[in-house]
C-alpha positions in Angstrom: -1.6 -14.2 -1.1 1.0 -12.8 -1.9 2.5 -10.0 0.1 2.6 -7.2 -3.7 -2.2 -8.2 -3.7 -1.7 -8.3 -0.4 -0.3 -4.5 -0.3 -2.7 -3.7 -3.0 -5.8 -4.8 -2.2 -5.7 -2.9 1.7 -4.6 -0.9 -0.4 -8.0 -0.1 -2.4 -9.0 -0.3 1.3 -8.2 3.0 2.1 -8.1 4.9 -0.4 -12.0 4.5 -1.1 -11.6 7.4 1.7 -9.8 9.6 -0.6 -5.4 9.2 -1.0 -4.3 11.9 1.1 -5.9 10.4 4.3 -4.1 6.7 3.2 -0.8 6.5 5.1 1.9 4.1 4.2 1.5 3.7 7.9 -1.6 2.2 7.9 -1.2 0.9 4.7 2.1 -1.4 6.7 0.4 -1.9 9.8 -3.0 -3.7 7.9 -1.1 -5.3 5.5 1.5 -6.4 8.7 4.3 -6.1 6.4 7.4 -4.3 7.3 8.1 -0.4 5.4 10.8 -2.6 4.0 8.0 -4.7 2.1 7.2 -1.9 0.3 10.6 -0.5 -0.8 11.6 -3.8 -2.5 8.0 -4.2 -3.9 7.5 -0.4 -4.8 10.5 1.3 -5.9 8.6 4.3 -5.2 6.3 4.1 -2.3 3.4 4.9 -2.0 2.6 7.1 -5.8 4.2 4.1 -7.1 1.1 2.1 -5.3 -1.9 3.8 -5.7 -0.9 4.4 -9.1 -0.7 0.1 -9.6 -4.8 0.5 -7.5 -6.7 3.6 -9.9 
């Protein structure tokens, strides 16, 4: 599974409890990636990641 897909899958799992309760730190920890990786895959950060998950 690609890093991008891992970020998306883990974000979906976390936002089931609510978008506001899914912090970027939690997403990164669960996905096992660095903050830079999130920025490279989703330059607009959490809003862009969440938009893909909806």
